[in-house]
DOTITI-956314 format. One record per atom (N, C-alpha, C): residue in three letters; x, y, z. Coordinates in steps of 0.1 Angstrom, whole numbers, plus 5000, padded with zeros to 4 digits. Layout:
! DOTITI-956314
ALAXYZ
...
END
This chain:
! DOTITI-956314
MET535420032438
MET534919992425
MET534219852426
THR532919842422
THR532219712423
THR532719612412
GLN532319492414
GLN532819382405
GLN532319412391
GLN531119462390
GLN530519492376
GLN531419612370
GLN531719712378
GLN532519822373
GLN533919772368
GLN534519682377
GLN535819632373
GLN535719552360
LEU534619472358
LEU534519402346
LEU534319492334
ALA533519592336
ALA533319692325
ALA534619762321
HIS535419792332
HIS536719862329
HIS537619772322
ALA537619642326
ALA538519552319
ALA538219522305
VAL536819512303
VAL536419492289
VAL536619612280
GLY536419732286
GLY536619862279
GLY538019882276
SER538919832284
SER540419862282
SER540819792269
ASP540119682265
ASP540519602253
ASP539919662241
GLU538919752242
GLU538319802230
GLU539219912223
ARG539119912210
ARG540020002203
ARG539420142202
ILE540220242200
ILE539820372199
ILE539020382186
PRO537820442186
PRO537020452173
PRO537720532163
ARG537620482150
ARG538320552139
ARG537820702138
SER536520722142
SER536020852141
SER536720952150
ALA537420902160
ALA538220992169
ALA539321062161
TYR539820992151
TYR540921052143
TYR540421162134
VAL539121152130
VAL538521262122
VAL538521382131
LEU538121362144
LEU538121472154
LEU539521532156
THR540521452155
THR541921492156
THR542221592145
GLY541721552133
GLY541921642121
GLY541221772123
CYS540021772128
CYS539321902131
CYS540021992140
VAL540621932151
VAL541322012160
VAL542622062154
GLY543221982145
GLY544422032138
GLY544122152129
VAL543022152122
VAL542622262114
VAL542422392122
ILE541622372133
ILE541322492142
ILE542622542148
GLY543522452153
GLY544722492158
GLY545722562148
ALA545722502136
ALA546622562126
ALA546222702123
ASN544822732121
ASN544422862119
ASN544722962130
SER544622912142
SER544923002154
SER546423032155
LEU547322952148
LEU548722972150
LEU549423032138
VAL548823022126
VAL549623062114
VAL549923212113
LEU549123292118
LEU549323432116
LEU550623492122
GLY550923442134
GLY552123492141
GLY553423482132
PRO553723362126
PRO554923352118
PRO554923432105
ILE553723452100
ILE553623522086
ILE553223672088
ALA553023712100
ALA552523852102
ALA553323962095
PRO554723952095
PRO555524052088
PRO555124052073
ALA554923942067
ALA554623932052
ALA553223992050
VAL552323962059
VAL550924012058
VAL550924162060
SER551624212069
SER551724362072
SER552324432060
GLN553324372054
GLN553924442042
GLN552924442030
SER552224332029
SER551224322018
SER550124432019
PHE549724452031
PHE548624552034
PHE549124692036
GLY550424702038
GLY550924832041
GLY550524882055
ALA550424782064
ALA550024812078
ALA551124762088
ASP551124802100
ASP552024752110
ASP551624622115
VAL552624542121
VAL552324412126
VAL551224412137
ALA551324512145
ALA550324512156
ALA548924522151
THR548724602140
THR547324612134
THR546924472128
VAL547824402121
VAL547624272115
VAL547224172126
MET547924182138
MET547724082148
MET546324102155
MET545624212152
MET544324232157
MET543424112152
ALA543724052141
ALA543023942136
ALA543023822146
THR544223802152
THR544323702162
THR543523732174
ALA543523862178
ALA542623902189
ALA541223882186
ALA540823912174
ALA539423892170
ALA539023742170
PHE539923662166
PHE539723512166
PHE539423472181
GLY540223522190
GLY540123482204
GLY538723532210
LEU538423652206
LEU537123712211
LEU535923632205
GLY536023602192
GLY534923522186
GLY534823382192
ALA535923322195
ALA535923192202
ALA535323192216
ALA535623302223
ALA535123312237
ALA533623332236
LEU533123412227
LEU531723442226
LEU530923312221
GLY531523252211
GLY530923132205
GLY530823022216
SER531823002224
SER531822892234
SER530922922245
LEU530723052248
LEU529923092260
LEU528423082256
PHE528023142244
PHE526623152241
PHE526023052231
LEU526922992223
LEU526422892213
LEU526622752217
ALA527722722225
ALA528022582228
ALA526922512236
PRO526122582244
PRO525022512251
PRO524022442241
ARG524022492228
ARG523122432218
ARG523522292215
ILE524722252218
ILE525222122216
ILE524422022223
ASP524022052236
ASP523221962244
ASP521821942238
ARG521322042231
ARG520022032226
ARG519921962212
PHE520921992203
PHE520921942190
PHE521921832187
GLY522721802196
GLY523721692194
GLY525121752190
ALA526121692196
ALA527521732194
ALA527921722179
HIS527521612173
HIS528021582159
HIS527321682149
ARG526021712151
ARG525321802142
ARG525921942144
MET526121992156
MET526722122158
MET528122132153
LEU528922022154
LEU530322022149
LEU530322042134
ARG529421972127
ARG529321982113
ARG528922122108
LEU528022182116
LEU527622322112
LEU528822422115
ALA529522402126
ALA530622492129
ALA531722472119
MET532022352115
MET533122322106
MET532722362092
ALA531422372089
ALA531022422075
ALA531422572074
LEU531422642085
LEU531722792085
LEU533222812083
MET534122712088
MET535522732087
MET536122752073
PRO535822672063
PRO536422692050
PRO536022832044
LEU534822872047
LEU534323002042
LEU535223112048
ALA535323112062
ALA536023212069
ALA537523212065
LEU538123092062
LEU539523082058
LEU539723132044
ALA538723102035
ALA538823152021
ALA538723302021
ILE537923362029
ILE537823512030
ILE539123562035
SER539723492045
SER541023542050
SER542023542039
ALA542023442031
ALA543023432020
ALA542823532010
LEU541623582008
LEU541323671997
LEU541123812002
ALA541323832015
ALA541023962021
ALA541724082014
PRO541024182009
PRO541624292003
PRO542224392012
ILE541724402025
ILE542224492035
ILE542324422048
VAL543024482058
VAL543124422071
VAL541824402078
ALA540924502076
ALA539624492083
ALA538824362079
VAL538924322066
VAL538224202062
VAL538924082068
LEU540224082069
LEU540923972076
LEU540523952090
VAL540424072097
VAL539924072111
VAL538524012112
LEU537624052104
LEU536224012105
LEU536123862101
ALA536923812091
ALA536923672088
ALA537523592099
GLN538523632106
GLN539023562117
GLN538123562129
PHE537323672131
PHE536323672141
PHE535323562138
ALA534823542126
ALA533923442122
ALA534523302124
ALA535823282121
ALA536523162124
ALA536523132138
GLY536723232146
GLY536723222161
GLY535423172166
VAL534323232161
VAL532923182166
VAL532723042162
ALA533123002150
ALA533022862146
ALA533922772155
SER535122812158
SER535922732167
SER535422722181
GLY534722832186
GLY534122832199
GLY533022732201
VAL532422692190
VAL531422592190
VAL532022452187
ALA532922452177
ALA533522322173
ALA534322252184
LEU535122322191
LEU536022262201
LEU535222192212
PRO534222262218
PRO533322192228
PRO532622072222
ALA532222082210
ALA531521972203
ALA532421862201
ILE533721892197
ILE534721782195
ILE535021712208
TYR535221782219
TYR535521722232
TYR534321642237
ALA533121692235
ALA531921622239
ALA531721492231
SER532021502218
SER531921382209
SER532921282213
ALA534121322216
ALA535221232220
ALA534821152233
ALA534221222243
ALA533821162255
ALA532621062252
ASP531721102243
ASP530621022240
ASP531020892233
MET532020892224
MET532320772216
MET533420692223
ALA534020732234
ALA535020662241
ALA534520532246
PRO535220422244
PRO534920292251
PRO535020312266
PRO534220232274
PRO534320242288
PRO535720222293
GLY536220312302
GLY537520302307
GLY538620362298
ARG538220412286
ARG539220462277
ARG538920602273
GLU538320682282
GLU537920812280
GLU539220902278
SER540220882287
SER541420962286
SER542220932274
LYS542320802270
LYS543020772258
LYS542320822245
THR541020822245
THR540320872233
THR540521022232
ILE540321092243
ILE540421232243
ILE541921272240
GLY542821192245
GLY544221212242
GLY544521202227
VAL543921112220
VAL544121102205
VAL543621222199
VAL542421272203
VAL541921402197
VAL542821522200
LEU543421522212
LEU544321632216
LEU545521632207
GLY545821522201
GLY547021512192
GLY546921612181
GLY545721662178
GLY545521762167
GLY546221892171
TRP546321922184
TRP547122042187
TRP548522032184
MET549121912186
MET550521892183
MET550721902168
MET549821842160
MET549921862146
MET549822002141
SER548922082148
SER548822222144
SER550022302147
MET550722272158
MET551922342162
MET553022312152
VAL553222192148
VAL554222162139
VAL553922222125
VAL552722202120
VAL552322252107
VAL552122402107
GLY551422452117
GLY551022592117
GLY552222682120
VAL553122642129
VAL554222732132
VAL555422702123
SER555722582121
SER557022542114
SER556922562099
LEU555722532093
LEU555622532079
LEU555022662073
SER554222732081
SER553522852075
SER554522952070
ALA555622982078
ALA556523082074
ALA557323032061
ILE557622902060
ILE558322852048
ILE557422872036
VAL556122832037
VAL555222842026
VAL555022982022
ALA554923072031
ALA554823222028
ALA556023272021
ASP557223222025
ASP558423272018
ASP558523222004
LEU558123092002
LEU558223031989
LEU557123071979
THR555923111985
THR554823141976
THR554323281980
HIS553223281989
HIS552623401993
HIS551823372006
TRP551623472015
TRP550923442027
TRP549523402025
ARG548923442014
ARG547523402011
ARG547423252008
VAL548523192003
VAL548523052000
VAL548422972014
VAL549023022024
VAL548922962037
VAL547422942041
TYR546723052041
TYR545323042044
TYR544522962035
GLY544922962022
GLY544222872012
GLY544422732015
LEU545622692019
LEU545922552023
LEU545122512035
VAL545022602045
VAL544322562057
VAL542822552054
ALA542322632044
ALA540922622040
ALA540622492033
LEU541622442025
LEU541522312019
LEU541522202030
MET542322212040
MET542322122051
MET540922122058
ALA540322232060
ALA539022242066
ALA538022182058
MET538022192045
MET537122132036
MET537221972037
LEU538521932037
LEU538721782039
LEU538121732052
ALA538321802063
ALA537821762076
ALA536321762075
LEU535721862069
LEU534221862068
LEU533721742060
ALA534421712049
ALA534021592041
ALA534121462049
LEU535121452057
LEU535321332065
LEU534221322076
LEU533921442081
LEU532821442091
LEU531521392086
ALA531221412073
ALA530021372066
ALA529921212066
LEU531121152067
LEU531121002066
LEU531020942080
VAL531121022090
VAL531020972104
VAL529620982109
LYS529120872115
LYS527820872121
LYS528020912136
GLY527321022140
GLY527421072153
GLY526620982163
ARG527220962175
ARG526520892185
ARG525620992193
ARG524420942196
ARG523521032204
ARG523821022218
ALA524221132224
ALA524521132238
ALA523221152246
PRO523221122259
PRO522021152267
PRO521521302265
ALA520321322262
ALA519821452259
ALA519521522272
ALA519821652272
ALA519521732284
ALA518021742285
ASP517421732298
ASP516021742299
ASP515521882298
ALA516421972299
ALA516022122298
ALA517222202294
ALA516922312287
ALA518122392283
ALA518822452296
VAL520122442295
VAL520922492307
VAL521822602302
THR521722722309
THR522522832305
THR523922812311
PRO525022872306
PRO526322852312
PRO526422902326
PHE525623002330
PHE525723052344
PHE524922952353
THR523922882348
THR523322782356
THR524222662358
ALA524922632347
ALA525822512348
ALA526922542358
LEU527222662361
LEU528322692372
LEU527922642385
ARG526622612387
ARG526122562400
ARG526222412402
MET526722342391
MET526922192392
MET528022162402
ALA527822052409
ALA528722012419
ALA530121982413
GLY531122042418
GLY532522012414
GLY533022082402
ILE532222162395
ILE532622232383
ILE533522352385
LYS533222432396
LYS534022552398
LYS535522522401
PRO535822432410
PRO537322402412
PRO538022362399
LEU537322282391
LEU538022232379
LEU538222352369
LEU537222442368
LEU537322552359
LEU538322652364
PHE538422672377
PHE539522752383
PHE540822692379
ALA541022562381
ALA542322502378
ALA542622512364
CYS541622502355
CYS541822512340
CYS542322652337
GLY541722752343
GLY542022892341
GLY543422932345
ALA543822882358
ALA545122912363
ALA546222842355
PHE545922712352
PHE546822632344
PHE547122682330
MET546122722323
MET546322772310
MET546822922310
MET546523002320
MET547023132321
MET548523122323
ALA549023032331
ALA550423012333
ALA551122972321
PHE550622882313
PHE551322832301
PHE551322942290
TYR550223002287
TYR550223092276
TYR550923222280
GLY550923262293
GLY551723372297
GLY553123352296
LEU553623242299
LEU555123212298
LEU555423192283
TYR554623112276
TYR554923072262
TYR555023192253
ALA554223292256
ALA554123412248
ALA555523492247
TYR556323472257
TYR557623552258
TYR558823462257
LEU558623332255
LEU559723242253
LEU560523282241
GLY559923312230
GLY560623352218
GLY561523472220
ASP561023572226
ASP561823692229
ASP563023652238
TYR562723572248
TYR563823532258
TYR564923442251
PHE564523362241
PHE565523282234
PHE566423372226
HIS565823482221
HIS566623572212
HIS567423672221
SER566723742230
SER567423852238
SER568123802250
GLY567523692256
GLY568123642269
GLY569223532267
LEU568923442257
LEU569923332255
LEU570823362242
GLY570623472236
GLY571423502224
GLY571323422212
GLN570123362210
GLN569923272199
GLN569323352187
PRO569623302175
PRO568923372163
PRO567423352163
VAL566723432156
VAL565223422156
VAL564823282150
SER565623232141
SER565323102135
SER565322992145
ALA566023012156
ALA566122902166
ALA564822892174
ASN563922982172
ASN562622972180
ASN561822852176
GLY562122802164
GLY561422682160
GLY561722562169
LEU562922572176
LEU563222462186
LEU562122452197
ILE561622572200
ILE560622572211
ILE559422482208
THR558922502196
THR557822422191
THR558222272190
LEU559422242185
LEU559822112182
LEU559922032195
VAL560722082205
VAL560922012217
VAL559622002226
TYR558822102226
TYR557522092233
TYR556721982227
SER556621972214
SER555821872207
SER556421732209
VAL557721722211
VAL558321592215
VAL557721542228
GLY557721632238
GLY557121592251
GLY555621562250
PHE554921652243
PHE553421632242
PHE553121502235
GLY553921472224
GLY553721352216
GLY554121222224
GLY555121232232
GLY555621122241
GLY554521092251
ALA553821192256
ALA552821172266
ALA551621102260
ILE551321132247
ILE550221062240
ILE550520912239
LEU551720882236
LEU552120742235
LEU552020662249
MET552120742260
MET552120682273
MET550720702280
GLY549720742272
GLY548420772278
GLY547820652285
GLY548220532283
GLY547620422290
GLY547920422305
MET548920492309
MET549220492323
MET548120552332
VAL547220632325
VAL546120692333
VAL545220582338
ASN545020482331
ASN544120372335
ASN544720302347
ARG546020292348
ARG546720232359
ARG546720312372
VAL546920442370
VAL547020532382
VAL545620582386
GLY544720612376
GLY543420672379
GLY543420822376
VAL542320862371
VAL542221002367
VAL542321102379
ARG541621072390
ARG541621162401
ARG543021172408
ARG543821062407
ARG545121072413
ARG546121132403
MET545921102390
MET546821152380
MET546821302377
LEU545621362378
LEU545521502375
LEU546321592384
PRO546221572398
PRO547121652406
PRO548521632404
MET548921502401
MET550321472399
MET550821542386
ALA550021552376
ALA550421622364
ALA550621772366
LEU549721832374
LEU549821972377
LEU551022002386
PHE551221922396
PHE552421942404
PHE553721922396
LEU553721832386
LEU554821812377
LEU555121942369
VAL554022002363
VAL554222122355
VAL554722242364
ALA554122252376
ALA554622352385
ALA556122342388
GLY556522212390
GLY558022192392
GLY558822232380
VAL558322202368
VAL559022242356
VAL559222392355
TYR558122462358
TYR558222612357
TYR559222662368
PHE559222602380
PHE560222642390
PHE561622612385
LEU561922502379
LEU563222472374
LEU563622562362
LEU562622602354
LEU562922702343
LEU563322832349
ALA562722872361
ALA563122992367
ALA564622982373
ALA564922862378
ALA566222842385
ALA567322812375
LEU567022742364
LEU568022692355
LEU567822752341
GLY567022862340
GLY566722912326
GLY567822982319
THR569022992325
THR570123072318
THR570822982308
GLY570522852309
GLY571222752300
GLY570322702289
LEU570722712276
LEU569922672265
LEU569522522266
ALA570522432269
ALA570222292270
ALA569222262281
ALA569322332292
ALA568422302303
ALA567022352299
VAL566922462293
VAL565522512289
VAL564922412279
LEU565722362269
LEU565122272259
LEU564622142266
CYS565422092275
CYS565021972282
CYS563721992290
LEU563722102297
LEU562522132305
LEU561322162296
LEU561422212284
LEU560322232275
LEU559722092271
VAL560621992270
VAL560121852267
VAL559221812279
ALA559721832291
ALA559021792303
ALA557721872304
LEU557722002300
LEU556522082300
LEU555422022290
GLY555821992278
GLY554921932269
GLY554321802274
PHE555121722281
PHE554721592287
PHE553621622298
GLY553921712307
GLY553021742318
GLY551721812313
ASN551921902303
ASN550721972298
ASN549721882292
TYR550221782285
TYR549321682278
TYR548321622289
PHE548921572299
PHE548121512310
PHE547221612317
GLY547721732319
GLY546921832325
GLY545721872317
ILE545921902304
ILE544721932296
ILE543821812294
ASN544321702291
ASN543521582289
ASN542621552301
LEU543221542313
LEU542521502325
LEU541521602330
LEU541821732328
LEU540821832331
LEU539521812323
ILE539721782310
ILE538621762301
ILE537821632305
VAL538621532308
VAL537921402313
VAL537121432325
ARG537721502335
ARG536921522348
ARG535721612345
LEU535821712336
LEU534721802334
LEU533621732326
THR533921652316
THR532921582308
THR532221472316
ALA532821432327
ALA532221322335
ALA531221382345
ILE531121512347
ILE530221572357
ILE528721552353
ASP528421572340
ASP527021542336
ASP527021512321
PRO527021382317
PRO527021352302
PRO526021422294
ALA524821462300
ALA523721522292
ALA524021672290
LYS525021722297
LYS525321872296
LYS526721892292
ARG527321802285
ARG528721812281
ARG529021932272
GLY528121962263
GLY528322082254
GLY528422202262
THR527522232272
THR527522352280
THR528822352288
ILE529122242294
ILE530322232303
ILE531622262295
MET531722202283
MET532922222274
MET532922362269
GLY531722422267
GLY531622562263
GLY532222652274
LEU531922622287
LEU532522692298
LEU534122672298
HIS534522552295
HIS535922522295
HIS536622602284
SER536022612272
SER536622682262
SER536622832265
THR535622882271
THR535523022274
THR536623062284
VAL536722982295
VAL537823002305
VAL539222992298
THR539422902289
THR540722892282
THR541023012274
ASN540023062267
ASN540223182259
ASN540523302267
LEU539823322278
LEU540023432288
LEU541423412294
ALA541823292297
ALA543123272302
ALA544323302293
VAL544023282280
VAL545023322270
VAL545223472270
PHE544123542270
PHE544123692270
PHE544823742283
ALA544323682294
ALA544823732307
ALA546323702309
GLY546723582305
GLY548123542306
GLY549023622297
THR548723642285
THR549523712276
THR549623862280
SER548523922284
SER548624062288
SER549324092301
SER548924012311
SER549524032325
SER550923992326
PHE551323882319
PHE552723832320
PHE553623922313
GLY553124002304
GLY554024102297
GLY554624202307
GLN553824242316
GLN554324332326
GLN555324272336
VAL555024142339
VAL555924072348
VAL557224052341
TYR557224012328
TYR558423992320
TYR559224112319
GLU558624232316
GLU559324352315
GLU559924392329
ALA559224372339
ALA559724412353
ALA560724322359
GLY560524192357
GLY561424092364
GLY562123992355
GLY561924002342
GLY562623912333
GLY562023772333
PHE562723682326
PHE562123552324
PHE562023472337
SER562923482346
SER562823402358
SER561623442366
MET561323572367
MET560123612375
MET558823562368
THR558923562354
THR557723512347
THR557523362350
ALA558623292350
ALA558523142354
ALA558023122368
TYR558423202377
TYR557923192391
TYR556423222392
ALA556023322384
ALA554523352384
ALA553823232378
ALA554323172368
ALA553623052362
ALA553722932372
THR554722922380
THR554822822391
THR553722842401
ALA553522972405
ALA552523002415
ALA551122962410
LEU550823002398
LEU549522972392
LEU549222822391
THR550222752386
THR550022612384
THR549922532398
LEU550722582407
LEU550622522421
LEU549222552427
ALA548722662425
ALA547322692429
ALA546322602423
ALA546522572410
ALA545622482403
ALA545722342409
ALA546922292411
ALA547122162417
ALA546522152431
LEU546722252439
LEU546122242453
LEU544622242453
VAL544022322444
VAL542522332443
VAL542022192439
VAL542622132428
VAL542222002423
VAL542321902434
THR543421902441
THR543721802452
THR542621822463
ALA542321942467
ALA541421972478
ALA540021932474
SER539621942461
SER538321912456
SER538121762454
GLY539121682455
GLY539021542453
GLY538921502438
END
């Protein structure tokens, strides 16, 4: 590092996180809440429509499909029109899609509304991450993106923990109505934020052209393996708590709680990235998560051990997600929208692949085999990142 870079780093480390970053946190919270609320309230929704839960959950699948398509084909527009402008357009669609979800007369309308919400999310999330990287003070990219990622923790607590309670006390439609109001508030706050103009791309870049950028393929592979491992295991934790550990269904709320404790604790310790360095810290985080999965396989028969390890998982996942985004957005600042679109596409595909393939592993080998599979995937991600430098 040159003397000028050291000086810039030192000056940047004293700069505060921009207040507009917290508006982005709220946008992530809205998107995350919508993506999570249907699971807990699905029985109430199915009873209301006279349909089975599997049919109702097609709305979640539609959301994921819409997000994948939006991030792949629309996110590149971020580089042409600006992250802030595209974020406002995407977030303008969210209240409408959520209001239609709340008022849906039949399941098909709910599915279509969630598909639209997914398309909006597929554009909004890459725009949010690109905006966070643009506004970050020099040397504080990880801390700024970490603040924005705090929206996922908020959505887990609100979306999972409170949605079922609200549905029980009122009606499931009220849940979507409240999230729609949150989306309107986020949109109003975005109108008060002046977007920073990032370096403009000199030419339109397709996602497939972006794959030829130096260093992007190893990071996207690591992202896919890392997220596939997490979502694959997390999808069956609730069933394992109930059928494997003999806990009541209500105890599944502990999963979200303890994971959020670890994730939130890592946010508070985000400053350690500046001391260790992004390139050294990312492999360390991935190896840590791989170790947690291995211990879950070995010690997963005890409730206390599983809860403690879920805290560690939240801690490690924060740094893994954060630093993968930091590394990807640093590849080419003028093409951050396209790169983050690829990131979101890979993440959505990993959710689908992890949930579907791990189901067979879980049925065949139980929770321990599922944890070993997550260990192998995360270890592969760590090794690829280490090898790529």
